C-alpha positions as CSV (number, residue, x, y, z in Angstrom):
1,M,-4.9,-9.0,-7.9
2,A,-5.1,-11.7,-10.6
3,K,-8.9,-11.0,-11.0
4,T,-8.4,-7.5,-12.4
5,K,-6.2,-6.0,-15.1
6,F,-5.5,-2.7,-13.2
7,R,-2.0,-1.4,-13.6
8,P,-0.8,1.8,-11.8
9,L,1.0,4.4,-13.9
10,H,4.3,6.1,-13.3
11,D,5.7,5.8,-9.7
12,R,2.5,4.6,-8.1
13,V,1.8,1.4,-6.3
14,V,-1.4,-0.4,-5.2
15,V,-1.5,-1.5,-1.6
16,R,-3.8,-3.8,0.3
17,R,-4.0,-2.8,4.0
18,L,-3.2,-5.6,6.4
19,D,-5.7,-6.1,9.3
20,A,-4.9,-4.4,12.5
21,E,-4.3,-6.4,15.7
22,E,-7.5,-7.1,17.6
23,K,-5.8,-7.5,21.0
24,T,-3.1,-5.5,22.7
25,K,0.0,-7.1,24.1
26,G,-1.7,-7.3,27.5
27,G,-4.6,-9.2,26.0
28,I,-7.2,-6.4,25.9
29,I,-9.6,-6.8,23.0
30,I,-9.9,-3.6,20.9
31,P,-13.4,-3.0,19.6
32,D,-13.9,-2.1,15.9
33,T,-15.2,1.4,16.7
34,V,-11.8,2.6,18.2
35,K,-9.4,0.7,15.9
36,E,-7.1,2.8,13.8
37,K,-6.6,2.2,10.2
38,P,-3.5,0.0,9.8
39,S,-0.5,1.7,8.4
40,Q,1.0,-1.6,7.1
41,G,0.1,-3.2,3.8
42,E,1.1,-5.5,1.0
43,I,2.1,-4.3,-2.4
44,I,-0.2,-5.9,-5.0
45,A,0.7,-3.9,-8.2
46,V,3.6,-1.6,-9.2
47,G,3.8,1.0,-11.9
48,P,6.8,1.1,-14.3
49,G,8.5,4.0,-12.5
50,G,9.0,7.7,-12.8
51,R,11.0,9.7,-15.2
52,D,13.9,12.1,-14.6
53,E,14.5,15.5,-16.2
54,N,16.0,13.8,-19.3
55,G,13.1,11.4,-19.7
56,K,15.1,8.3,-18.5
57,L,12.9,5.7,-16.6
58,I,13.7,5.4,-12.9
59,P,12.4,2.0,-11.8
60,I,10.5,1.5,-8.6
61,G,12.4,-0.1,-5.7
62,L,9.3,-2.1,-4.6
63,K,7.8,-5.4,-5.9
64,N,4.6,-7.3,-5.6
65,G,4.3,-9.1,-2.2
66,D,6.5,-6.6,-0.3
67,R,5.1,-5.7,3.2
68,V,5.4,-2.0,3.6
69,L,4.8,0.8,6.2
70,F,3.1,4.0,5.0
71,G,1.7,7.2,6.6
72,K,-1.7,7.3,8.2
73,W,-3.1,9.6,5.6
74,S,-1.1,8.3,2.6
75,G,-2.6,7.4,-0.7
76,T,-6.1,7.4,-2.2
77,E,-8.7,4.9,-1.2
78,V,-10.3,3.1,-4.1
79,K,-12.5,0.0,-4.5
80,I,-11.5,-2.4,-7.3
81,D,-13.5,-5.6,-7.8
82,G,-15.2,-5.0,-4.4
83,E,-11.9,-4.8,-2.5
84,D,-10.8,-1.7,-0.6
85,L,-7.3,-0.7,-1.8
86,L,-4.9,2.2,-1.7
87,I,-3.1,3.8,-4.6
88,M,-0.1,5.9,-3.5
89,K,3.2,7.2,-4.8
90,E,6.4,5.3,-4.1
91,S,7.6,8.2,-2.0
92,D,4.6,7.8,0.4
93,V,6.0,4.4,1.4
94,M,8.3,4.7,4.4
95,G,9.9,1.3,4.2
96,V,9.7,-2.4,3.6
97,V,9.1,-4.8,6.6
98,A,11.5,-7.7,6.5
């Protein structure tokens, strides 16, 4: 995301979807028309974090480059510099893939 100067606000992150597998484990090729949107992605930008009731900043537990899992309908799809990305809240991320 070095091309653009986009920075998410609060507890939001920008995610680039990772490509879905084109073959099943058995070797069957999956055509584009029936592929599901992948629910795995890479964090490419992170906001500063949310605030608690007292106004204290709560930092986000994610960082650029983390591979994450998220829900099928999570986030908002946007196009930045011609690239399809997702902007979602940190709470929409289910976990980090090691």
